C-alpha positions, 0 to 999 in steps of 0.5 A: 537256437538264436534265443538260447545263443543270445541268452549265453552271450549276454550272460558272458558279457554281464560277467566280463563286464562285472570283472572288468570293473575292478583291476588288481595292483599288487602292493609293493609287488607280489611278496607275501605269498612268494617269500621275496622281499617287498619293493624288490625286482623279484617281487615285481617279477611275481606281479608280472608273472600273475598278469596283474593289472599293476605293481605299486613300488616306493621311491626315495631320493638318497642324498646324492639324488639317486632315485631308489625303490623302498618302502621305509625311510631306511634300507635294513637300518641305513637311512636312505636320504642321509646317505649316497647310493653307494653307501646303501650298497652295504646292505642287501636284501635277504634274496641277495638283491641290492636296493633297486635304483628306479631306473633299474626297477623300470627297465625290469618293468619295461620288459613287458607290456601288461602290468602298470607300474604304480610309481608311489613317491614317498615324502621326504623327512628332510624338507618340502624341497626334497620332495618336490626335487624327487617329482622333477628327477622322477619325471625326468627319468620316466621320460628318459626311459620312455616309460610314461605309458607304463607308469602312473603316479601316486603320493601322500604329498598334495604339493607333490601331486600338484607338482606332477601335474604341473610339469606333465599335463597328461600324466596320470597322478592319484592322491593317497592321503584321504583328506581331500574330497573328490571335488577338490581332487578334480579342481586340481586336475588330478587322475583320481583318489587312491584312498585307504579302505577306512577313509572310503568307508567313512565317506561312502559317497566318495566312490560314486562322487568320483565316478560322477566326476570321472575320477579313478578310485583305488583303494588299499590296502585290502587284504581280507575276503570281506572288504575285497567283496565290499569294494568289488560290489562298489565297483571301485577301479582298482584294489591294492592289495598284499593278497593278489592271489586271493583277490583273484580267486574271489573275482574268478569265482 
């Protein structure tokens, strides 16, 4: 009896440990299978309702220095960096939402404590100075809202990542662009790599190298079953996907 119990217990621990290797991040929230706009508060709420580990969102800086949530540099044709926040209110998402400010978005996300808020700072099309100013304003806002434990930063701009680290030694910062080795990311004292699936397939040793350096590994945007299974087998820390329902199903099976 004791041997049977021990065997069952070990089996459970093994499977729990296996599933715990990888966490799911919803790319721009949960939107594809719910028919809500990407980067809307509704899409964030969808990720929260599915109890996902994280929900990624994209941030730009308006002409009058308001941080807003949107993937593209324009909001339904309105150029974000060229306009004030009030001018951006002329358009709405199809579900009736206005473009969310980061403050509004974080406030919605802070109503719960399970789903992390993965804050992607987009690179300014105007200047490096605007990108770095957005870093400063982002950190100040997160501090003001006491959201530091809930937020992790990602960016394609290497200098933006370095600025995040310079201004906050303890924030979690991950690099997106895929052109730095794990050793370079470690030397910069960043938290990990967050690379496109093709970059990691092209450099198959980088996952292990990152683990050896105690860097976190996230991969984006993984939307088909074969790729999901590939990276689950590689035991990456996070998979960012537009199909969290599919990934959850694969992991549960």
